[in-house]
C-alpha positions in Angstrom: -12.0 -10.4 -42.4 -13.2 -7.2 -43.9 -12.8 -3.8 -42.1 -16.0 -2.4 -43.6 -18.1 -5.3 -42.2 -16.4 -5.0 -38.8 -17.1 -1.2 -38.7 -20.7 -1.9 -39.6 -21.1 -4.4 -36.8 -19.5 -2.0 -34.3 -21.9 0.8 -35.4 -24.9 -1.5 -35.1 -23.9 -2.4 -31.6 -24.1 1.3 -30.4 -27.0 2.6 -32.4 -29.5 1.7 -29.6 -27.4 3.9 -27.2 -27.2 6.7 -29.7 -31.0 6.7 -30.5 -31.9 6.7 -26.8 -29.4 9.5 -26.2 -31.0 11.6 -29.0 -34.5 11.0 -27.7 -33.6 11.6 -24.0 -33.9 15.4 -24.4 -37.1 15.6 -26.6 -39.2 13.6 -29.0 -38.3 13.4 -32.7 -39.6 11.9 -35.8 -37.5 9.4 -37.8 -36.1 11.9 -40.3 -34.8 14.0 -37.4 -33.2 11.0 -35.7 -31.6 10.0 -38.9 -30.3 13.5 -39.6 -28.9 13.8 -36.0 -27.1 10.4 -36.4 -25.7 11.5 -39.8 -24.6 14.9 -38.5 -22.5 13.0 -35.9 -20.9 10.8 -38.6 -23.0 7.7 -37.9 -23.5 6.0 -41.2 -27.1 4.7 -41.2 -29.9 4.3 -43.7 -33.6 4.2 -43.2 -33.7 0.5 -43.8 -31.6 0.1 -40.6 -33.3 2.8 -38.5 -36.9 1.7 -38.8 -36.4 -1.9 -37.6 -34.3 -0.6 -34.7 -37.0 1.9 -33.7 -39.6 -0.9 -33.9 -37.4 -3.2 -31.8 -36.9 -0.5 -29.2 -40.7 0.2 -29.1 -41.5 -3.5 -28.8 -39.1 -3.6 -25.8 -41.0 -0.7 -24.2 -38.0 1.6 -24.4 -39.7 3.9 -26.8 -43.3 4.9 -27.6 -44.6 7.1 -30.3 -47.4 9.5 -31.2 -48.7 10.8 -34.5 -48.7 14.5 -35.2 -50.1 16.4 -38.1 -47.5 18.0 -40.4 -47.8 21.3 -42.1 -45.7 19.9 -45.0 -47.3 16.6 -45.8 -48.6 13.5 -44.1 -48.7 13.0 -40.3 -45.4 12.3 -38.6 -44.6 9.6 -36.0 -42.8 11.2 -33.1 -40.8 8.9 -30.9 -40.4 9.4 -27.1 -38.2 7.6 -24.6 -40.2 5.8 -21.9 -39.3 5.5 -18.2 -38.0 2.0 -19.0 -36.0 3.6 -21.8 -34.4 6.1 -19.4 -33.5 3.4 -17.0 -32.0 1.3 -19.8 -30.1 4.3 -21.1 -28.6 4.9 -17.7 -27.4 1.3 -17.6 -26.1 1.6 -21.2 -24.2 4.8 -20.3 -22.5 3.0 -17.4 -21.6 0.0 -19.6 -20.4 2.2 -22.5 -18.2 4.3 -20.2 -16.6 1.2 -18.6 -16.1 -0.5 -22.0 -14.7 2.6 -23.7 -12.3 3.2 -20.8 -11.1 -0.4 -20.9 -10.6 -0.3 -24.7 -8.8 3.1 -24.6 -6.5 1.8 -21.9 -5.7 -1.2 -24.0 -5.1 0.9 -27.1 -2.7 3.1 -25.2 -0.6 0.1 -24.1 -0.7 -1.7 -27.5 0.1 1.3 -29.7 
């Protein structure tokens, strides 16, 4: 088993939560989402982000609108939907329970 692959799988599993958290406060276009994730040490590339945004949109957790840009082509701004906010609330609960359990286990095993 390869630690790099395992870390990548762990990150993929929490990217939905992170994206919904980022968009919970205000809408952002993909570059801003990518930058925020990278600023918080989440290793992600555009080729991973765009399919995930599409999947979240198709699941009706996100929606988007086009806005003109002063510096180039129009930008697609993503917003969290009401369903997305409800899903985020459930994910937060699940994440808190899971991280608490894992942290307790780590304390006992280390």
